[in-house]
C-alpha positions in Angstrom: 144.1 29.3 109.4 147.0 30.8 111.5 146.3 32.8 114.6 147.5 36.0 112.9 145.2 35.4 109.9 142.3 34.7 112.3 143.0 38.0 114.1 143.2 39.8 110.8 139.9 38.3 109.6 138.2 39.2 112.9 139.5 42.8 112.7 138.2 43.0 109.1 134.8 41.7 110.1 134.6 44.2 113.0 135.4 47.0 110.6 132.2 46.1 108.7 130.0 46.8 111.7 128.4 50.3 111.7 128.6 51.7 115.2 125.6 53.9 116.0 124.7 56.4 118.8 121.0 57.4 119.3 120.1 60.7 120.8 116.3 60.7 121.4 114.4 61.9 124.4 111.3 59.7 123.9 112.1 56.3 125.4 109.7 54.3 123.3 111.1 55.8 120.1 114.6 55.2 121.3 114.0 51.6 122.2 112.3 51.1 118.8 115.2 52.5 116.9 117.7 50.5 118.8 115.8 47.2 118.3 115.2 47.9 114.6 118.8 48.8 113.9 120.3 46.0 116.0 118.4 43.4 113.9 120.8 44.2 111.1 124.0 42.1 111.4 126.1 45.0 110.1 124.9 47.5 112.7 125.3 48.0 116.4 123.9 50.6 118.7 126.8 51.3 121.0 125.2 54.0 123.2 122.0 56.1 123.5 121.0 59.2 125.4 117.8 61.1 126.1 119.4 64.6 125.9 121.9 66.5 123.8 124.5 67.3 126.5 124.9 63.6 127.5 124.6 62.6 123.9 127.6 64.8 122.9 129.7 63.2 125.7 128.8 59.7 124.5 129.6 60.6 120.9 132.9 62.0 121.9 133.7 58.9 123.9 132.3 56.2 121.6 133.3 57.8 118.3 130.5 56.1 116.3 130.2 55.9 112.6 126.7 57.3 112.5 124.6 59.3 115.0 120.8 59.4 114.9 119.9 62.8 116.3 116.4 63.9 117.3 115.9 67.6 116.4 113.3 68.3 119.2 115.4 67.6 122.2 114.8 69.4 125.5 117.3 72.0 126.6 120.0 72.0 123.8 118.1 71.0 120.6 119.4 68.6 118.0 120.4 71.2 115.6 122.7 72.9 118.2 124.1 69.5 119.2 124.9 68.5 115.5 126.9 71.7 115.1 128.9 70.9 118.2 129.5 67.3 117.2 130.8 68.5 113.8 133.2 70.9 115.5 135.1 68.1 117.3 134.4 65.2 114.9 133.5 66.3 111.4 134.0 62.8 110.1 131.0 61.4 112.1 127.9 61.1 110.0 124.7 62.4 111.4 121.1 61.5 110.6 118.6 64.1 111.7 115.3 62.7 112.9 112.1 64.8 113.2 108.4 64.1 113.7 107.4 67.7 113.0 106.4 69.3 109.7 107.5 72.9 110.6 109.2 74.5 107.7 111.5 76.6 109.9 112.9 73.5 111.7 113.5 71.7 108.4 115.3 74.7 106.9 117.4 75.1 110.0 118.4 71.5 109.9 119.5 71.8 106.3 122.5 73.8 107.4 123.4 71.9 110.6 125.9 69.4 109.1 123.6 66.3 108.9 124.1 63.8 106.1 120.4 62.7 106.1 117.1 64.1 107.1 114.4 61.6 108.1 110.9 61.7 109.5 110.4 59.3 112.4 107.8 57.3 110.7 110.3 56.1 108.2 110.1 52.3 107.4 112.7 50.5 109.6 114.3 48.8 106.6 114.5 52.1 104.7 116.2 53.6 107.8 118.8 50.8 107.8 119.5 51.5 104.1 119.9 55.2 104.9 122.3 54.3 107.7 124.4 52.2 105.3 124.4 54.9 102.7 125.3 57.6 105.1 128.1 55.5 106.7 129.9 55.4 103.3 129.4 59.1 102.5 126.1 59.2 100.7 123.6 61.9 101.6 119.9 61.4 101.7 116.8 63.6 102.3 113.4 62.2 103.1 111.1 63.3 100.2 108.6 64.8 102.6 111.3 66.8 104.2 112.6 68.0 100.8 109.1 69.1 99.9 108.8 71.1 103.2 112.1 72.8 102.4 110.8 73.5 98.9 107.7 75.2 100.3 109.7 77.4 102.5 111.3 79.3 99.7 109.7 81.6 97.0 109.7 80.2 93.5 111.5 81.9 90.7 111.3 81.1 87.0 113.0 77.9 86.1 114.0 79.2 82.7 116.9 81.0 84.3 118.5 77.6 84.9 117.9 75.9 81.6 120.8 75.0 79.3 122.9 77.5 77.4 122.5 80.2 80.0 125.7 82.1 80.8 127.3 81.6 84.2 128.3 85.3 83.9 124.6 86.1 84.1 124.5 84.3 87.5 122.8 81.1 86.1 123.9 77.5 86.4 124.3 75.9 83.0 122.7 72.5 83.6 121.6 70.3 80.6 118.0 69.3 80.4 118.9 65.8 81.6 120.9 67.2 84.5 117.9 69.4 85.4 115.7 66.2 85.5 118.3 64.5 87.7 118.4 67.5 90.0 114.6 67.4 90.5 114.9 63.8 91.6 117.8 64.7 94.0 115.6 67.2 95.7 112.9 64.5 96.3 115.6 62.3 98.0 116.0 59.7 95.4 119.2 57.6 95.3 121.3 57.0 92.1 119.6 53.7 91.7 116.1 55.2 91.9 117.1 58.0 89.5 118.4 55.5 87.0 115.1 53.6 87.1 113.1 56.8 86.7 115.2 57.9 83.7 115.8 54.4 82.3 119.5 54.8 82.3 122.3 52.8 84.0 123.3 53.6 87.6 126.7 54.6 86.3 125.1 57.2 84.0 123.0 58.5 86.8 126.0 58.8 89.1 127.9 60.7 86.3 125.0 63.2 86.0 125.0 63.7 89.7 128.8 64.3 89.8 128.4 66.8 86.9 125.6 68.6 88.8 127.7 68.9 92.0 130.6 70.3 90.0 128.5 72.9 88.1 126.6 74.0 91.3 129.9 74.3 93.2 128.7 72.1 96.1 130.2 69.1 97.9 127.3 66.7 98.1 123.7 65.9 97.2 122.3 67.6 100.3 124.0 70.9 99.5 122.8 70.6 95.9 119.2 70.0 97.0 119.4 72.9 99.4 120.9 75.2 96.8 118.3 74.2 94.3 115.5 74.9 96.7 116.9 78.2 97.9 117.5 79.5 94.4 114.2 78.3 92.9 115.8 75.8 90.5 113.0 73.3 91.1 
């Protein structure tokens, strides 16, 4: 292999590595996250911080692909930090981490710009899968977090969102199958998991998700889940 080809191959290999910054004030948790993620050959923790102010500086300097952001940081909290990061680097994907079950914190995080919302007791391998998904633009919500958000909003009758309802009446015309898919979206399931639940192909599940996003006038799965919860669709 020529030197140029070797260089190109090395650059291509480097591009596959997901660079990560961790912002977490509890050292033991921070070390655990770093060790767990660095065990994956396609991931590298390039920097870490115990507070939001320093974390923002590191993120601006390192320009990582993914940030793991604790919500309960001292001083500037994680939600404020995520908003600031998105202002100067909207392309950076953020995974919000929380150990709390407070509904108000979950609801606030849902509008902070994060691509995923995880509880800190998430299985390390599942977290690695979430990082990979988030790095390529997929959004994910921990099922427990989704349920907390669901509990925070008053329920309305689902019938207003069933098929054949007019958009002019302020209702979203989802088909019965799309409504089933939406319920799985709110619980944080991936396209593959939805396909298994509904006994359809992953391609079909993805097509349903795309149709739901278009009909709900949202950009991603997280926004769809949030809107579904806020409007009592599930």
